[in-house]
Backbone of each chain as nested JSON, in Angstrom:
{
  "chains": [
    {"id": "A", "residues": [
      {"number": 1, "name": "MET", "atoms": {"N": [0.928, -1.121, -0.087], "CA": [-0.035, 0.107, -0.148], "C": [0.809, 1.144, -0.137]}},
      {"number": 2, "name": "SER", "atoms": {"N": [0.445, 2.205, -0.547], "CA": [1.155, 3.593, -0.574], "C": [0.062, 4.535, -0.078]}},
      {"number": 3, "name": "THR", "atoms": {"N": [0.738, 5.775, 0.71], "CA": [-0.201, 6.568, 1.119], "C": [0.515, 7.994, 0.886]}},
      {"number": 4, "name": "THR", "atoms": {"N": [0.002, 8.877, 0.351], "CA": [0.73, 10.076, -0.261], "C": [-0.25, 11.402, 0.213]}},
      {"number": 5, "name": "THR", "atoms": {"N": [0.186, 12.584, 0.42], "CA": [-0.569, 13.672, 0.793], "C": [-0.191, 14.671, -0.257]}},
      {"number": 6, "name": "HIS", "atoms": {"N": [-1.338, 15.23, -0.732], "CA": [-1.125, 16.331, -1.963], "C": [-1.934, 17.582, -1.429]}},
      {"number": 7, "name": "THR", "atoms": {"N": [-1.698, 18.811, -1.901], "CA": [-2.331, 19.913, -1.627], "C": [-3.275, 20.322, -2.999]}},
      {"number": 8, "name": "VAL", "atoms": {"N": [-4.502, 20.566, -2.689], "CA": [-5.408, 20.871, -3.948], "C": [-6.094, 22.26, -3.606]}},
      {"number": 9, "name": "THR", "atoms": {"N": [-6.082, 23.038, -4.388], "CA": [-6.523, 24.443, -4.164], "C": [-8.173, 24.766, -4.785]}},
      {"number": 10, "name": "GLY", "atoms": {"N": [-8.735, 25.633, -4.204], "CA": [-9.948, 25.896, -5.005], "C": [-11.139, 25.263, -4.228]}},
      {"number": 11, "name": "MET", "atoms": {"N": [-11.013, 24.408, -3.329], "CA": [-12.061, 23.702, -2.408], "C": [-12.73, 24.76, -1.663]}},
      {"number": 12, "name": "THR", "atoms": {"N": [-13.914, 24.766, -1.513], "CA": [-14.637, 25.991, -0.614], "C": [-15.635, 25.549, 0.354]}},
      {"number": 13, "name": "CYS", "atoms": {"N": [-16.301, 24.258, 0.183], "CA": [-17.264, 23.704, 0.581], "C": [-17.256, 22.228, 0.677]}},
      {"number": 14, "name": "ASP", "atoms": {"N": [-17.986, 21.583, 1.568], "CA": [-18.279, 20.154, 1.723], "C": [-18.682, 19.537, 0.172]}},
      {"number": 15, "name": "HIS", "atoms": {"N": [-19.32, 20.233, -0.796], "CA": [-19.629, 19.848, -1.921], "C": [-18.246, 19.692, -2.783]}},
      {"number": 16, "name": "CYS", "atoms": {"N": [-17.385, 20.582, -2.558], "CA": [-16.015, 20.33, -3.274], "C": [-15.431, 19.214, -2.867]}},
      {"number": 17, "name": "VAL", "atoms": {"N": [-15.493, 19.102, -1.671], "CA": [-14.823, 17.776, -0.854], "C": [-15.292, 16.598, -1.602]}},
      {"number": 18, "name": "ALA", "atoms": {"N": [-16.737, 16.625, -1.397], "CA": [-17.167, 15.292, -2.129], "C": [-17.001, 15.019, -3.644]}},
      {"number": 19, "name": "ALA", "atoms": {"N": [-16.885, 16.14, -4.466], "CA": [-16.282, 16.206, -5.846], "C": [-15.07, 15.59, -6.082]}},
      {"number": 20, "name": "VAL", "atoms": {"N": [-13.953, 16.127, -5.13], "CA": [-12.735, 15.582, -5.358], "C": [-12.448, 14.452, -5.004]}},
      {"number": 21, "name": "THR", "atoms": {"N": [-13.246, 14.073, -3.592], "CA": [-13.31, 12.671, -3.014], "C": [-13.632, 11.609, -4.237]}},
      {"number": 22, "name": "GLU", "atoms": {"N": [-14.631, 11.99, -4.841], "CA": [-15.296, 11.005, -5.885], "C": [-14.359, 10.97, -6.964]}},
      {"number": 23, "name": "GLU", "atoms": {"N": [-13.706, 11.887, -7.417], "CA": [-13.003, 11.742, -8.71], "C": [-11.644, 10.778, -8.248]}},
      {"number": 24, "name": "VAL", "atoms": {"N": [-11.102, 11.289, -7.392], "CA": [-9.831, 10.668, -6.903], "C": [-10.264, 9.1, -6.603]}},
      {"number": 25, "name": "SER", "atoms": {"N": [-11.166, 8.925, -5.705], "CA": [-11.552, 7.52, -5.459], "C": [-11.553, 6.525, -6.82]}},
      {"number": 26, "name": "ALA", "atoms": {"N": [-11.936, 7.11, -7.957], "CA": [-12.199, 6.675, -9.137], "C": [-10.93, 6.112, -9.797]}},
      {"number": 27, "name": "ILE", "atoms": {"N": [-9.861, 6.753, -9.407], "CA": [-8.424, 6.246, -9.951], "C": [-8.267, 4.779, -9.799]}},
      {"number": 28, "name": "ASP", "atoms": {"N": [-7.768, 3.948, -10.569], "CA": [-7.596, 2.658, -10.588], "C": [-6.25, 2.396, -9.269]}},
      {"number": 29, "name": "GLY", "atoms": {"N": [-6.693, 1.701, -8.328], "CA": [-5.887, 1.319, -7.151], "C": [-6.074, 2.119, -6.162]}},
      {"number": 30, "name": "VAL", "atoms": {"N": [-6.879, 3.056, -6.141], "CA": [-7.045, 3.858, -4.869], "C": [-8.143, 3.367, -4.004]}},
      {"number": 31, "name": "SER", "atoms": {"N": [-7.759, 3.126, -2.65], "CA": [-8.538, 2.362, -1.735], "C": [-9.168, 3.591, -0.641]}},
      {"number": 32, "name": "ASN", "atoms": {"N": [-8.606, 4.53, -0.574], "CA": [-9.081, 5.465, 0.437], "C": [-8.824, 6.859, -0.045]}},
      {"number": 33, "name": "VAL", "atoms": {"N": [-9.441, 7.81, 0.175], "CA": [-9.253, 9.345, -0.07], "C": [-9.773, 9.958, 1.252]}},
      {"number": 34, "name": "ASP", "atoms": {"N": [-8.977, 10.716, 1.648], "CA": [-9.078, 11.741, 2.995], "C": [-8.822, 12.95, 2.575]}},
      {"number": 35, "name": "VAL", "atoms": {"N": [-10.11, 14.095, 2.69], "CA": [-9.832, 15.247, 2.1], "C": [-10.197, 16.16, 3.43]}},
      {"number": 36, "name": "VAL", "atoms": {"N": [-9.047, 17.237, 3.649], "CA": [-9.244, 18.199, 4.634], "C": [-9.572, 19.637, 4.136]}},
      {"number": 37, "name": "LEU", "atoms": {"N": [-10.772, 20.237, 3.839], "CA": [-11.289, 21.207, 3.58], "C": [-10.449, 22.385, 4.122]}},
      {"number": 38, "name": "ALA", "atoms": {"N": [-10.21, 22.568, 5.088], "CA": [-9.603, 23.836, 5.635], "C": [-7.907, 23.992, 5.168]}},
      {"number": 39, "name": "THR", "atoms": {"N": [-7.359, 22.844, 4.962], "CA": [-6.162, 22.971, 4.719], "C": [-5.846, 22.573, 3.052]}},
      {"number": 40, "name": "GLY", "atoms": {"N": [-6.996, 21.955, 2.465], "CA": [-6.896, 21.477, 1.17], "C": [-6.018, 20.2, 0.953]}},
      {"number": 41, "name": "GLN", "atoms": {"N": [-5.623, 19.751, 2.038], "CA": [-4.69, 18.371, 1.953], "C": [-5.846, 17.156, 1.869]}},
      {"number": 42, "name": "VAL", "atoms": {"N": [-5.067, 16.543, 0.686], "CA": [-5.772, 15.378, 0.28], "C": [-4.703, 14.154, 0.524]}},
      {"number": 43, "name": "THR", "atoms": {"N": [-5.344, 13.167, 1.135], "CA": [-4.409, 11.962, 1.361], "C": [-5.062, 10.678, 0.552]}},
      {"number": 44, "name": "VAL", "atoms": {"N": [-4.089, 10.164, -0.113], "CA": [-4.621, 9.161, -0.988], "C": [-4.073, 7.846, -0.673]}},
      {"number": 45, "name": "THR", "atoms": {"N": [-4.724, 6.949, -0.381], "CA": [-4.261, 5.53, -0.1], "C": [-4.308, 4.698, -1.207]}},
      {"number": 46, "name": "SER", "atoms": {"N": [-3.438, 4.052, -1.926], "CA": [-3.587, 3.094, -2.989], "C": [-2.814, 2.044, -3.104]}},
      {"number": 47, "name": "THR", "atoms": {"N": [-3.155, 0.901, -3.761], "CA": [-2.3, -0.439, -3.718], "C": [-0.946, -0.244, -4.336]}},
      {"number": 48, "name": "THR", "atoms": {"N": [-0.756, 0.689, -5.302], "CA": [0.513, 1.007, -5.934], "C": [0.479, 2.637, -5.687]}},
      {"number": 49, "name": "PRO", "atoms": {"N": [1.871, 3.038, -5.715], "CA": [2.026, 4.411, -5.899], "C": [1.377, 5.186, -6.911]}},
      {"number": 50, "name": "ILE", "atoms": {"N": [0.48, 6.197, -6.271], "CA": [-0.279, 6.722, -7.343], "C": [0.321, 7.433, -8.503]}},
      {"number": 51, "name": "ASP", "atoms": {"N": [-0.226, 7.347, -9.617], "CA": [0.299, 8.118, -10.804], "C": [-0.018, 9.72, -10.765]}},
      {"number": 52, "name": "GLU", "atoms": {"N": [0.947, 10.467, -10.766], "CA": [0.684, 12.029, -10.673], "C": [0.135, 12.361, -11.594]}},
      {"number": 53, "name": "THR", "atoms": {"N": [-0.037, 11.823, -12.74], "CA": [-0.829, 12.667, -13.872], "C": [-2.267, 12.41, -13.808]}},
      {"number": 54, "name": "ALA", "atoms": {"N": [-2.4, 10.865, -13.409], "CA": [-3.766, 10.601, -12.95], "C": [-4.441, 11.172, -11.864]}},
      {"number": 55, "name": "LEU", "atoms": {"N": [-3.744, 11.616, -10.952], "CA": [-4.184, 12.497, -9.843], "C": [-4.576, 13.892, -10.526]}},
      {"number": 56, "name": "ARG", "atoms": {"N": [-3.492, 14.495, -10.863], "CA": [-3.979, 15.718, -11.748], "C": [-4.957, 15.846, -12.268]}},
      {"number": 57, "name": "GLU", "atoms": {"N": [-5.34, 14.866, -13.174], "CA": [-6.3, 14.865, -14.006], "C": [-7.89, 14.692, -13.362]}},
      {"number": 58, "name": "ALA", "atoms": {"N": [-7.704, 13.948, -12.284], "CA": [-9.035, 13.671, -11.455], "C": [-9.282, 14.752, -10.628]}},
      {"number": 59, "name": "VAL", "atoms": {"N": [-8.256, 15.603, -10.167], "CA": [-8.53, 16.622, -9.469], "C": [-9.115, 17.872, -10.413]}},
      {"number": 60, "name": "GLU", "atoms": {"N": [-8.514, 17.92, -11.459], "CA": [-9.182, 18.965, -12.714], "C": [-10.44, 18.681, -13.043]}},
      {"number": 61, "name": "GLU", "atoms": {"N": [-10.824, 17.237, -13.308], "CA": [-11.834, 16.931, -13.532], "C": [-12.983, 17.259, -12.592]}},
      {"number": 62, "name": "ALA", "atoms": {"N": [-12.67, 17.441, -11.264], "CA": [-13.814, 17.767, -10.206], "C": [-13.719, 19.259, -10.401]}},
      {"number": 63, "name": "GLY", "atoms": {"N": [-12.855, 19.829, -10.934], "CA": [-12.953, 21.346, -11.025], "C": [-11.902, 22.102, -10.134]}},
      {"number": 64, "name": "TYR", "atoms": {"N": [-10.866, 21.462, -9.578], "CA": [-10.166, 22.159, -8.774], "C": [-8.562, 21.881, -9.319]}},
      {"number": 65, "name": "VAL", "atoms": {"N": [-7.51, 22.381, -8.639], "CA": [-6.223, 22.381, -8.9], "C": [-5.168, 21.585, -8.058]}},
      {"number": 66, "name": "LEU", "atoms": {"N": [-4.467, 20.848, -8.413], "CA": [-3.684, 20.137, -7.713], "C": [-2.26, 21.103, -7.596]}},
      {"number": 67, "name": "ALA", "atoms": {"N": [-2.117, 21.343, -6.528], "CA": [-0.798, 22.326, -6.182], "C": [0.459, 21.888, -6.435]}}
    ]},
    {"id": "B", "residues": [
      {"number": 1, "name": "MET", "atoms": {"N": [-48.237, 34.721, -12.285], "CA": [-47.056, 34.22, -11.929], "C": [-46.575, 35.467, -10.873]}},
      {"number": 2, "name": "SER", "atoms": {"N": [-45.537, 35.044, -10.141], "CA": [-45.031, 35.765, -8.921], "C": [-43.36, 35.785, -9.056]}},
      {"number": 3, "name": "THR", "atoms": {"N": [-42.861, 36.79, -9.031], "CA": [-41.218, 36.758, -9.051], "C": [-40.84, 37.396, -7.959]}},
      {"number": 4, "name": "THR", "atoms": {"N": [-40.087, 36.752, -7.123], "CA": [-39.495, 37.515, -5.994], "C": [-37.97, 37.28, -5.926]}},
      {"number": 5, "name": "THR", "atoms": {"N": [-37.299, 38.33, -5.186], "CA": [-35.722, 38.169, -5.069], "C": [-35.4, 38.171, -3.715]}},
      {"number": 6, "name": "HIS", "atoms": {"N": [-34.72, 37.039, -3.074], "CA": [-34.122, 36.778, -1.905], "C": [-32.729, 36.901, -1.579]}},
      {"number": 7, "name": "THR", "atoms": {"N": [-32.098, 36.832, -0.4], "CA": [-30.544, 36.564, -0.204], "C": [-30.451, 35.407, 0.407]}},
      {"number": 8, "name": "VAL", "atoms": {"N": [-29.543, 34.749, -0.049], "CA": [-29.069, 33.6, 0.62], "C": [-27.623, 33.59, 0.812]}},
      {"number": 9, "name": "THR", "atoms": {"N": [-27.264, 33.463, 2.173], "CA": [-26.084, 33.44, 2.56], "C": [-25.496, 32.136, 2.929]}},
      {"number": 10, "name": "GLY", "atoms": {"N": [-24.063, 32.077, 2.573], "CA": [-23.41, 30.911, 2.926], "C": [-22.844, 29.989, 1.566]}},
      {"number": 11, "name": "MET", "atoms": {"N": [-23.352, 30.675, 0.245], "CA": [-22.994, 29.601, -0.741], "C": [-21.481, 30.265, -1.232]}},
      {"number": 12, "name": "THR", "atoms": {"N": [-20.848, 29.302, -1.655], "CA": [-19.308, 29.723, -1.89], "C": [-18.924, 28.962, -3.39]}},
      {"number": 13, "name": "CYS", "atoms": {"N": [-20.0, 28.294, -3.923], "CA": [-19.38, 27.476, -5.257], "C": [-20.449, 27.046, -5.91]}},
      {"number": 14, "name": "ASP", "atoms": {"N": [-20.097, 26.779, -7.299], "CA": [-21.366, 26.164, -8.073], "C": [-21.976, 25.124, -7.555]}},
      {"number": 15, "name": "HIS", "atoms": {"N": [-21.313, 24.444, -6.555], "CA": [-22.165, 23.326, -6.056], "C": [-23.131, 23.696, -5.211]}},
      {"number": 16, "name": "CYS", "atoms": {"N": [-22.968, 24.74, -4.375], "CA": [-23.933, 25.499, -3.247], "C": [-24.768, 26.02, -4.35]}},
      {"number": 17, "name": "VAL", "atoms": {"N": [-24.554, 26.682, -5.477], "CA": [-25.816, 27.269, -6.316], "C": [-26.744, 26.082, -6.593]}},
      {"number": 18, "name": "ALA", "atoms": {"N": [-26.02, 24.818, -7.094], "CA": [-27.036, 23.84, -7.69], "C": [-27.885, 23.153, -6.502]}},
      {"number": 19, "name": "ALA", "atoms": {"N": [-27.134, 23.059, -5.4], "CA": [-27.953, 22.575, -4.163], "C": [-29.278, 23.446, -3.892]}},
      {"number": 20, "name": "VAL", "atoms": {"N": [-28.984, 24.807, -3.833], "CA": [-30.303, 25.577, -3.443], "C": [-31.113, 25.825, -4.671]}},
      {"number": 21, "name": "THR", "atoms": {"N": [-30.582, 25.823, -5.936], "CA": [-31.575, 25.818, -7.098], "C": [-32.64, 24.405, -7.036]}},
      {"number": 22, "name": "GLU", "atoms": {"N": [-31.893, 23.178, -6.644], "CA": [-32.348, 22.117, -6.542], "C": [-33.413, 22.061, -5.657]}},
      {"number": 23, "name": "GLU", "atoms": {"N": [-33.445, 22.474, -4.427], "CA": [-34.201, 22.418, -3.273], "C": [-35.338, 23.497, -3.398]}},
      {"number": 24, "name": "VAL", "atoms": {"N": [-34.83, 24.453, -3.845], "CA": [-36.097, 25.792, -4.02], "C": [-36.771, 25.234, -5.348]}},
      {"number": 25, "name": "SER", "atoms": {"N": [-36.317, 24.781, -5.974], "CA": [-37.061, 24.162, -7.519], "C": [-38.128, 23.297, -6.979]}},
      {"number": 26, "name": "ALA", "atoms": {"N": [-37.986, 22.585, -5.899], "CA": [-38.83, 21.495, -5.598], "C": [-40.132, 21.957, -4.726]}},
      {"number": 27, "name": "ILE", "atoms": {"N": [-40.035, 23.225, -4.554], "CA": [-41.402, 23.782, -3.93], "C": [-42.49, 23.844, -4.79]}},
      {"number": 28, "name": "ASP", "atoms": {"N": [-43.649, 23.561, -4.095], "CA": [-44.896, 23.473, -4.957], "C": [-44.93, 24.941, -5.913]}},
      {"number": 29, "name": "GLY", "atoms": {"N": [-45.315, 24.759, -7.104], "CA": [-45.656, 26.003, -7.888], "C": [-44.579, 26.79, -8.378]}},
      {"number": 30, "name": "VAL", "atoms": {"N": [-43.406, 26.453, -8.011], "CA": [-42.145, 27.147, -8.447], "C": [-41.751, 26.722, -9.932]}},
      {"number": 31, "name": "SER", "atoms": {"N": [-41.542, 27.591, -10.709], "CA": [-41.234, 27.447, -12.097], "C": [-39.958, 27.702, -12.722]}},
      {"number": 32, "name": "ASN", "atoms": {"N": [-39.199, 28.688, -11.837], "CA": [-38.035, 29.196, -12.139], "C": [-37.159, 29.542, -10.983]}},
      {"number": 33, "name": "VAL", "atoms": {"N": [-35.779, 29.084, -10.917], "CA": [-35.034, 29.579, -9.731], "C": [-33.682, 30.167, -10.371]}},
      {"number": 34, "name": "ASP", "atoms": {"N": [-33.426, 31.145, -10.128], "CA": [-32.218, 31.773, -10.623], "C": [-31.125, 32.41, -9.503]}},
      {"number": 35, "name": "VAL", "atoms": {"N": [-30.075, 31.833, -9.401], "CA": [-29.308, 32.054, -8.224], "C": [-27.876, 32.804, -8.769]}},
      {"number": 36, "name": "VAL", "atoms": {"N": [-27.487, 34.003, -8.261], "CA": [-26.401, 34.534, -8.392], "C": [-25.061, 34.454, -7.507]}},
      {"number": 37, "name": "LEU", "atoms": {"N": [-24.321, 33.661, -7.43], "CA": [-23.458, 33.04, -6.638], "C": [-22.574, 34.645, -5.68]}},
      {"number": 38, "name": "ALA", "atoms": {"N": [-22.319, 35.195, -6.587], "CA": [-21.603, 36.636, -6.222], "C": [-22.303, 37.254, -5.085]}},
      {"number": 39, "name": "THR", "atoms": {"N": [-23.621, 37.553, -5.415], "CA": [-24.318, 38.421, -4.474], "C": [-25.187, 37.454, -3.64]}},
      {"number": 40, "name": "GLY", "atoms": {"N": [-25.491, 36.278, -3.737], "CA": [-26.195, 35.53, -2.774], "C": [-27.797, 35.628, -3.36]}},
      {"number": 41, "name": "GLN", "atoms": {"N": [-27.874, 36.606, -4.434], "CA": [-29.365, 36.662, -4.63], "C": [-30.31, 35.607, -5.277]}},
      {"number": 42, "name": "VAL", "atoms": {"N": [-31.189, 35.171, -5.039], "CA": [-31.953, 34.012, -5.465], "C": [-33.396, 34.661, -5.962]}},
      {"number": 43, "name": "THR", "atoms": {"N": [-33.489, 34.48, -7.225], "CA": [-34.802, 34.798, -7.648], "C": [-35.831, 33.736, -8.148]}},
      {"number": 44, "name": "VAL", "atoms": {"N": [-36.847, 33.705, -7.57], "CA": [-37.837, 32.561, -7.653], "C": [-39.155, 33.096, -8.525]}},
      {"number": 45, "name": "THR", "atoms": {"N": [-39.454, 32.248, -9.502], "CA": [-40.468, 32.446, -10.205], "C": [-41.709, 31.319, -9.855]}},
      {"number": 46, "name": "SER", "atoms": {"N": [-42.756, 31.734, -9.459], "CA": [-43.97, 30.895, -8.984], "C": [-45.306, 31.134, -9.564]}},
      {"number": 47, "name": "THR", "atoms": {"N": [-46.007, 30.049, -9.696], "CA": [-47.276, 30.252, -10.281], "C": [-48.521, 31.25, -9.157]}},
      {"number": 48, "name": "THR", "atoms": {"N": [-47.637, 30.929, -7.809], "CA": [-48.506, 32.083, -6.789], "C": [-47.168, 32.553, -5.807]}},
      {"number": 49, "name": "PRO", "atoms": {"N": [-47.714, 33.304, -5.051], "CA": [-46.681, 34.112, -4.34], "C": [-45.828, 33.234, -3.334]}},
      {"number": 50, "name": "ILE", "atoms": {"N": [-44.615, 32.767, -3.385], "CA": [-43.874, 31.742, -2.778], "C": [-44.423, 32.071, -0.996]}},
      {"number": 51, "name": "ASP", "atoms": {"N": [-44.238, 30.713, -0.469], "CA": [-44.61, 30.894, 0.788], "C": [-43.068, 31.098, 1.619]}},
      {"number": 52, "name": "GLU", "atoms": {"N": [-42.881, 31.873, 2.325], "CA": [-41.402, 32.339, 2.84], "C": [-41.225, 31.175, 3.932]}},
      {"number": 53, "name": "THR", "atoms": {"N": [-41.96, 30.494, 4.5], "CA": [-41.508, 29.573, 5.299], "C": [-41.326, 28.188, 4.324]}},
      {"number": 54, "name": "ALA", "atoms": {"N": [-41.66, 27.838, 3.499], "CA": [-41.281, 27.02, 2.634], "C": [-39.88, 27.328, 2.032]}},
      {"number": 55, "name": "LEU", "atoms": {"N": [-39.748, 28.581, 1.561], "CA": [-38.617, 29.027, 0.971], "C": [-37.329, 28.827, 2.029]}},
      {"number": 56, "name": "ARG", "atoms": {"N": [-37.826, 29.387, 3.159], "CA": [-36.692, 29.315, 4.197], "C": [-36.174, 27.665, 4.559]}},
      {"number": 57, "name": "GLU", "atoms": {"N": [-37.295, 26.807, 4.601], "CA": [-36.934, 25.462, 4.789], "C": [-36.112, 24.843, 3.77]}},
      {"number": 58, "name": "ALA", "atoms": {"N": [-36.514, 25.169, 2.389], "CA": [-35.53, 24.945, 1.485], "C": [-34.479, 24.974, 1.515]}},
      {"number": 59, "name": "VAL", "atoms": {"N": [-34.106, 26.617, 1.739], "CA": [-32.802, 26.833, 1.632], "C": [-31.855, 25.97, 2.874]}},
      {"number": 60, "name": "GLU", "atoms": {"N": [-32.834, 25.872, 3.804], "CA": [-31.947, 25.301, 4.961], "C": [-31.611, 24.022, 4.579]}},
      {"number": 61, "name": "GLU", "atoms": {"N": [-32.6, 23.18, 4.181], "CA": [-32.542, 21.844, 3.667], "C": [-31.069, 21.794, 2.713]}},
      {"number": 62, "name": "ALA", "atoms": {"N": [-30.879, 22.714, 2.189], "CA": [-29.584, 22.606, 0.94], "C": [-28.363, 23.082, 1.742]}},
      {"number": 63, "name": "GLY", "atoms": {"N": [-28.562, 23.505, 3.031], "CA": [-27.429, 23.816, 4.079], "C": [-26.933, 25.315, 3.961]}},
      {"number": 64, "name": "TYR", "atoms": {"N": [-28.117, 26.128, 3.634], "CA": [-27.756, 27.427, 3.59], "C": [-28.546, 28.408, 4.465]}},
      {"number": 65, "name": "VAL", "atoms": {"N": [-28.424, 29.635, 4.425], "CA": [-29.506, 30.472, 5.321], "C": [-30.231, 31.519, 4.556]}},
      {"number": 66, "name": "LEU", "atoms": {"N": [-31.478, 31.656, 4.696], "CA": [-32.197, 32.757, 4.02], "C": [-31.822, 33.953, 4.967]}},
      {"number": 67, "name": "ALA", "atoms": {"N": [-31.443, 34.961, 4.262], "CA": [-31.276, 36.374, 5.186], "C": [-32.314, 37.169, 5.291]}}
    ]}
  ]
}
């Protein structure tokens, strides 16, 4: 298992958290996503180290930016 | 038809706008809801004058506050 923490900017409310969680959770191998709205920290647990490009695309698909 | 404009506080993003629009649109007789995120203005068009209590409850159901 691999756990990494990233920063996402632009989230302002719980709906934003839900959108990011949903998109990142859909990445292959991701088993858990934890988002802290106040800090923008997104902690991703996955079976293999998460692909940065896939993560970036998922965050952008949700409408936000991976810092 | 009746058109009234109200102010809702707490909306921060397009998801918030969608949540308020959905809940207010579900009120009996409401035919159109227009939300301006920047100002919090919610304009409601309905077949009969909208019930203030129903509006307040719908806004609160969405997670926001009718000012």
